[in-house]
C-alpha positions in Angstrom: -1.5 -8.1 -13.8 -4.0 -6.2 -11.9 -6.1 -3.4 -13.2 -7.4 -0.5 -11.1 -11.4 -0.4 -11.9 -12.6 2.5 -11.6 -14.8 1.4 -8.0 -11.6 0.0 -6.8 -9.9 3.5 -6.9 -12.6 4.6 -4.3 -10.7 3.1 -1.7 -7.4 5.6 -2.4 -9.7 8.4 -1.7 -10.8 7.6 1.6 -7.2 6.5 2.4 -6.3 10.5 1.4 -9.0 11.7 2.8 -8.4 10.1 5.8 -5.0 11.5 5.3 -5.4 14.8 4.7 -8.8 15.2 7.5 -6.7 13.9 10.4 -4.5 16.8 11.4 -2.3 15.2 13.5 0.5 12.9 12.2 3.0 11.1 14.6 6.7 10.6 14.2 9.2 8.9 15.0 8.6 5.0 15.8 5.7 4.6 14.0 6.7 6.0 10.8 9.5 3.7 10.9 7.1 1.4 11.5 4.6 2.2 8.1 8.1 2.5 6.4 9.5 -0.7 6.8 5.9 -2.9 6.7 5.4 -0.6 3.1 9.1 -1.7 2.2 8.6 -5.0 3.1 6.0 -5.8 0.5 8.3 -4.4 -2.2 11.4 -6.2 -1.2 9.5 -9.4 -1.0 8.1 -9.2 -4.9 11.7 -8.0 -5.8 12.7 -11.3 -4.5 9.8 -13.4 -6.2 8.7 -14.7 -2.5 5.0 -13.8 -3.2 4.0 -15.9 0.2 6.1 -12.9 2.0 4.4 -9.9 -0.3 0.8 -11.4 0.5 1.7 -11.7 4.3 2.3 -7.6 4.1 -1.3 -6.5 2.5 -4.5 -5.7 4.7 -7.4 -8.3 4.7 -9.5 -6.2 2.0 -6.4 -6.1 0.1 -5.6 -10.0 0.0 -8.8 -10.9 -0.4 -9.2 -8.4 -4.2 -5.4 -9.8 -4.9 -6.6 -13.1 -5.1 -9.6 -12.6 -6.5 -8.7 -14.6 -9.8 -5.3 -16.3 -8.7 -4.0 -17.4 -5.8 -1.9 -14.0 -4.3 1.4 -15.6 -4.1 1.0 -15.6 -7.6 -0.8 -12.5 -8.8 1.1 -10.3 -6.3 4.2 -10.6 -8.7 2.3 -10.3 -11.2 1.0 -6.8 -10.2 2.8 -3.5 -11.7 5.0 -2.9 -8.7 8.2 -0.7 -8.5 11.4 -1.6 -7.2 12.2 -1.3 -4.0 13.6 2.0 -3.1 14.7 4.8 -0.8 11.7 6.3 1.8 11.2 9.7 0.9 8.8 10.8 3.2 6.6 8.7 5.9 3.5 10.0 7.5 1.1 8.7 10.1 -2.5 9.9 10.9 -4.3 7.8 13.3 -4.3 4.1 12.4 -3.5 5.1 8.2 -0.1 5.8 7.2 1.4 7.2 3.5 5.1 6.2 2.7 6.2 8.0 -0.3 9.1 5.8 -1.8 11.2 7.2 -5.1 9.2 4.9 -7.5 6.0 4.2 -5.6 3.3 5.7 -2.9 1.8 3.0 -0.6 -1.1 3.7 1.8 -1.5 1.5 5.0 -3.4 1.1 7.9 -2.8 -0.5 11.2 -3.9 -3.8 12.6 -3.5 -5.8 15.1 -0.5 -7.3 13.8 1.3 -4.1 12.8 1.3 -2.2 9.5 -0.5 -3.6 6.9 -0.6 -2.2 3.3 -4.0 -1.0 1.9 -2.8 0.0 -2.0 0.4 0.1 -3.5 1.9 1.3 -6.8 0.2 4.2 -6.6 0.7 7.2 -8.8 -0.5 10.7 -7.6 -3.0 12.3 -11.0 -2.6 15.5 -9.8 -6.4 16.8 -8.3 -8.0 13.4 -9.0 -7.6 10.2 -6.5 -3.5 7.9 -6.7 -4.2 5.2 -9.1 -3.2 1.9 -7.2 -2.4 -1.3 -8.8 -2.9 -3.2 -6.1 -5.8 -2.4 -3.3 -8.8 -3.6 -1.7 -12.1 -3.0 -2.8 
């Protein structure tokens, strides 16, 4: 199981800050694409397909997940919820936040499309999100 250590939580802080400061949300296609990428991660984990789950991760997140064991196994051992309905998807420039029934994921756009930067995230009031999977 991946445990978030204090220095790793800063990525979620940066993502949240970028989302809140950018000020202009995109609509439609980009939000749907980000939501689809977020769901691909959870669907792959639920299906036990570690390779497909790892393919959804941003490069730094992939490296962090695979730090102690191959990503394909580590992502399946991560504390991620079952897939659920998307409650809200918001795109701010190159960043997105997708809120699902039991999860919040942060994504960034890369040349190949949206990739998951952090997942298994739960809000903690005024403090940064606590994420079970995230880049370093």
